[in-house]
N, C-alpha and C positions, 0 to 999 in steps of 0.2 A: 512673526512671519506666518502667513496662512498655510495650513497643511492641506495639500490637494489630495482628494480621494481618487488616486489613479494608480496604475500599475507601476509607475516609476517610484512612487512613495513606498509601495509594497516591496519592490525589489530591494530598495535601499534598506528597509527595515530588516530584511532577512540577514543581511551582512552586518548591519550596525548593531543589532541586538543579539548576535551570536547564534543564529539558527543555522544558516548554511553559508560556508565560505568556499571560494574556488572560482575557476578550476584550480586544483592543487597540483604541485606546490606553488603557491602564489609568488613566493620570493624568487622563483626561477621562471616566471612567466606562465606557469600552469600547463598541465597536460589535459587535452580535451577528454571529457568523459569521466573525470575523477574529481570528487568533491569531498570536503570535510565538514563535519558537524561541530559547531561550537557548543558551549555548555547548555544553552537553552535548547538547541536542536537535539542534543543527546538526551536531555531530560524529557523532552516531548516524545522522542522515539521510544525510550525505555518505558514511559507511561503507557504508550499504545501497546507495546508488547506485553506488559504486565496485564493490561486489560484483556488482550486477546488470550493470553494463557489462562486467565481465570475463567473466561467464557468457554474455552475449549474443554476444560475439565467438566463444566456443566453439560456440554453436549457429548461427553464420553470419549474424547480424543486423548490419546497418550502422545508424549513427545519423544522424538529421537534426535540424535545429532550424528552426522556422518562427515567423513573427510571431504574437503573441497577439491582434491586432486584425485583422479582415477586413471588407471591404465587405458590405453587406446582401445582395447577389446570391449570395454564397457560402452564406449561411444560408437563403436562399430555396431554393436548389438542394438543399441537404442535407436540407431538411424541418424544420429547427429552428424557423424562424419560425412554422410551422404546427403542429408536433406536440410541441415541447419544452415541455410544460406539466405542471403539477401540479394535482391536484384540491384546491381550497381552500374553506373555509366560514367565514363571518363571523358573529360573535355579534350577535344582534338589538339588544342593549342597549349593550355596551361596545365594539363594533366590533373586537374582537380577532380576528385571522385565525389559522386552524389549517389545517395540511395534513391533509385528510380521511383518507387511507389510513393515515398514521402515527398519527393520533389514535385510529383504530379498532384498530390493532395494539396500541397501548399499553393500551387499555381492554378489548379482547376478545382476549387473547393466544392463546386456544385455537381461534379461528376463522381460516380462510384468507381473508385480505383481498386479497392480490395478485390483480390481474386483474378485480376487481369493477367494474361500471359505476357511474356516478354515482347512478343510481336505486337500485341494490342497496345502495350505501353509505348513502344517505339512509334507506332502509327499516330498515337495522340500527340507525341512530341513533335512529329513532322506536321501534323494537321494544324496545330496551334503555334507553330514556329517558335518553340521554346529553345532558348540557347543558354549557354553557361552564364550564370549571374555575375561571375567574376570577370570574364573577359569578352563575353558576347559571342563566342565561337560555338560551332556545332559539337554534338556529342558522338562518341563512338557507339557501337552496338552494346546493348545491355548484356552483362555477364553475371554469373553466379559468384558470390563472395562468401566464403565460409566464416562463420562468426566464432569458431572455437579458438581458444587461446592455448597454444601448444607449449609444453615444457618438457624437461627430462628429469628423471629421478634416479638417484644412485648411479650405477654404472651404465649411463646412457639409455635407460629404459624410457621409451616414449610415453608420455602421459599428457592429459589435458585438464585444465581448470574447468570445473563444472559450469555449464551455462544455465543450470537450474538446480534446485534442490531435489526435485521430484525423482529423477533417475536414481540418485544415491539412496533414497528411501526404498525404492523397489528392490534394490539389491539385498535388503534385509528380510525379504519375504519369508524364507524358511524359518528364520529366527522369530519373526512376528507371529507366524502361524503356530509355532510351538509355544510361545509366550502366552498367546491368547487361548491356548488349549482348543484350537480349532472352533472357537465360538465366533461365528460370522454374523454381521459384518465386522471387520476390524477397522477401527478408526485411528489414524495416526497423523501427526503433523510434524513439520520441521521448520525451524527458523535459521537462516544463515546466509552467507555470502554466495553470490553467483557472479560469473564473469562472461562478458560477451565483447568480442573485438569489433565494436561498432565502427563502421567506416567513417562516418562523419557525425559524431554525437553532438546534438544541439538540444535546446530546450532544457538546459540545466540538469537537475536531478531526475527529470522525466526519462532521460535516455542516457544512461551511464554505462561505463565499461566494467565497473565493479559496483554491485548494488545488493540490497538485502531483500530476500524473499521470505514469505510466510505461506507455506503450502500445506494444505490438508488433503489427505488421501483416504478414500474408503475402499477397502477390498471387499467385494460383495459377489454373490452368485447371481446368475441371470434371472432366476425366478424371484430372488429377494428384491431385485430392482423393481419388479412389478407389484409385489406385495410387501410393502415396507411400513412397519408399524409407526416409525417416527413421523412419516408423512401424514398419517391420520391426525396427528395433533396440530399440524400447521397448515393443512390444506385450504382452510378458509382465508389465510393470509393473502393480501393483495400485493402485487409487485408491478413496477413500471416496465412493461415488455415491448420492445421494438423488434418484432420478428422480421425475417428476410422479406416476405411479401410486402410489408409496409415500407421497407427501405426501397424496394423496387419502384414504389409509387412516389419516391422522393419525399417521403414523410420522415421527419426526425423527431416527432413527438410520440412517446410510447403510449400504449394502452395500459390503463390501470386495471388489472385483471387478477382474479383469484387463481391460486395454483390449481385448485380443483377444476375450474373452468378451462385453464390452460391445458390440463391433461385431457379433458373431455373433447376439446376442440383440436387436439393433436398439435397445438403449438409446442408443447413439451411432450416427450414420448414416455418418460418413465417417472413414477412417483419418487424413487430414490434420487433421481437427478433433480427433480423439483425441490426436494428437501435440501440439496446442496445449494440451489439458487436462494432458498430462504436463508440458509446460514450466512451466505456471503452478504445478503442484503441486511440481515440483522446486525452483523459485525460492523458494517458500514454505518448504519443508522446510529448505533450507540456511541460512535465517535463524535456525533454532533452535526453531521451533514444534514442540511434541510432536504426534505423530500423532493423539492422542485429541481434540485441539481443532480438527481440520481436517475439513471436509466440502465436497463439491460439491452444490449444490442446483439442480435444473433449473427453469427458468421454465415456467409453464403457457403454453398457446397465447395466452390472453388477456393474460398478463403480458409476453410478448415484445414488443420493438419491432417496428414494422410491417414492417421490412426483414429481420428475422432469421429464418433457417431453423431455428436452434437457439440456445439460450442457457443457460449455467450460471453460477452464482455460486460462487466459492470463498469459504467463510465460516469465521470463527474464533469459537470459543465463549469469551465473556468473562463475567466475574462481574457487571459493572456493567450491560451492555446485551444480554446473551444472544448469539445468533448475529449476527455482524457481517460484512457483505460487504467483502472487501478486494480482490477481483479479479473481473472478469467475462470470460467466454470466449464470443465471439459469432461465429456464422456469418452474416456480413452480406450473403452472396450477391454479386451484381454491382450492387446497388442504388446504392451511392455513386458508382461510376465512371460508371454509366449516366446518373444525374441530372446530374453535372457535365459529362459529354459533351454532353448536351442544352442546358444553360444556357450553356456556353462555346463551343458550336459547334466543339468539338474531336473528332477521331475517336480513340477509345480502343480500337478493335479491333486486336488484335495476334495474331501467331502465337506459340504457346506454346513453339515450338522453331524454330531456324533452317531446318530442312529440311521444315517443315510449311507447307502452303498454306492450311490452315483457320485462320480468324481468329475471335477472340471477345473480348468484354470480360471481363477477369479477375474472378474471385471474390475476396473479401477475407475472411480469417479474422483475428480480433482477440483479443488478450489485453490487458486493460485493468486495471492496478493503480492503486489510490489510495495514494500514498506516505504520506500523513498517517494513513490508517487502519492501514497496516502498522505505523507507529511506535507508535500508541496500543496496538493489540492485542499487539504484541511486548513492550512495556513491562509491560502488565498481566499477560501470560502468564509473564514471567520474574521478576516481583516475588514475593519470598518474605520471610517473617519467620522467622528461625531463631535459637534460643538468644538471644532478645531483641535481635537485630540484623537490620537490613534487608539482604538479599542479592539484588541484581539479577543474575540468572544469564544475562547476555548472553554469546553466544559471543565469543571474543577478537577476531575480525575486526570486530565491530560495536561493542564497548565504546568510549566516548569516549576512555578511556586504556587502553593495553595494560599499562603499568607505571607505578607511582608510586614515587618515590625520596624517602626520608626521612633527614635527618641526625638521629640520636637526640638530640643536644644542639645546639640551634640557635646558641648563643652560643660554641661551641667552634670557632674558625676552621678548624683543621685538619680536623675532621670535616665541617664545612660545605663546605669546598673539595673534599674527596674526593667528597662526595655530588654536588656540582655537576658535577664531571668525569664521574662515572658517568652522570648524567642527560644530559649533552651527548653522551657516547659513544653512548648509546642513540639519541638523536635523529639523530646523524650516520649511524647504521646503519639509519635509517628505521623505528625502532621507536617508536611513540607513547609518550612519557614525560611525566609530570607531577611537578614538584618541589614539595614541601610541607614547610615547616619550622615550622609553627605548631600549637600545641596538644599535648596528650599523645599518645604513640604510639598508644594505644588509640583515641582520637578520630580520629586520622588514618586508621587502618585502617577505622573505621566509615564515614568520609566516602567512601573509595574503594569499599567494599562497596556503598554506596548508588547508585553510578553504574556498577557492573559491572566495575571494574578487576580483572583476573585475578591480577596479581602485584604485590606490594609489596616493595621492597628497602630495608632499613634499614642505615645505616652508623653504627657505634659505635666505642668506644675500641679494641676488639679489632681492628677493621678497620685501624686505624693500625699495629698491630703485625704482623699476618700477612696483610694485604691480602685479607681475606675479608669477606663481607657476609651478612646474613640475608635469605633470600627467603621470603616468606609467601604461601600459595596461598589464593585467595578462598573456594572452596567448602569445602575441608576445614579451613582455618585452620592446616594443618600448616606448620611452618617448617623450612628446611634452611639449613645453612651452606655457602656455595660461594665459590670463589675469584673475585675480580673479573675475572681474565683469562678465566674460563670463562663469565661471566654472559651475555654476548650470545649465544654459541653455545647455551647451555642454554635460554634463552628462545625462540630460533628453533626449536630442536628441539621444544619443547613446543607452540609454535604450529603447527608442521607436523603433529604427531601428533594435535592436536585437530580437524583438518579432516576 
């Protein structure tokens, strides 16, 4: 049967090969906005996080972990109880709820919807005679819908599940200041679950009610934002920037521009913020995304959060959903620390250097990745159908298996034993290996191609005679005969040259 290179084949692969399952729990019909990862999906997720952790150490970031549930005063101080809302509209007849801005974006893709007021969105619905897709009736007026998930702790203490990891990181500021011995900037990241009570979650793992975030925070002084040593090292780097003026001209292609020029032309305001843009781009590129599917899109003034001095989304072009945000870069000013200082009666004014007498509440620059969105867009971007086979072109560092080991004949004990020894040797040398003895050799190759395994090693009768094996390469399907004693060194060399 011919394999079609289309989105249906891709979606089938996600479930069939154990990347993403759901909505969960499937056996009870599923609850919208909740998904599970199978073994391949978890291996991919962990490999991404391992890579990010390694790179964060290089850039000087430390890691923290905070509780996912916080008392209501935290979210009152942060502004989430008041402002963390979506515009929703209800059908007059069937009572189905829709998120107004997303509904308009889907039905009027050529119009700029972000940042519109409730009244402006209602006027568009009337002008274009948009009705409920489910029953064709009219909508009620657009209302606010708070996304916070409420719970109680202990003796009925009101609390909320965090809608982001960022706020819980900011609550550690006094401890971080002490731990860093007031050496600024302070660079911190956190990886963990966040929860949002989405009104009508769709698009699979792109919009979930429970999801993983990877958020980096830089605590920094106002003067340091403008004179930032790390920026000097990367200012010649070019990024694909689609600023707000270009969007107003209905242009969706970014300008490829150096960070230095972006600062000089005031597309970007602050060198430290430009450095954050660079980090987010660098972390995206090393995952294997091609340059042509990446862009930064600037938020309009109306679209920005109330605390933001600037905000850009790093987006990936997908076949199924168009441009998808996987990361937001936000200049949060000193809003968060100022608010938590007021509500906690703590003094967050500090000197930016030990020899300075001037005190200030630090600014915060944020890089916020959605891990689940990275996984979806990476899988879709690397999915290919070539010569009637599915080839998932993940980089070796990320693929669930680095190597697969096959005994050519499963019921030949000597071949099987040698294959198992090679498999275990690979594992002992910390090379991810998968052993597979079932099915024809062609089917085994195809199974590994479908999850991105870069190298397949086959042990046959000849291996028993001269201690050699066949290594087959995923992308070219080329095969080489190599000595068993050289196999681990060969794979390590190829892994190093692929980075």
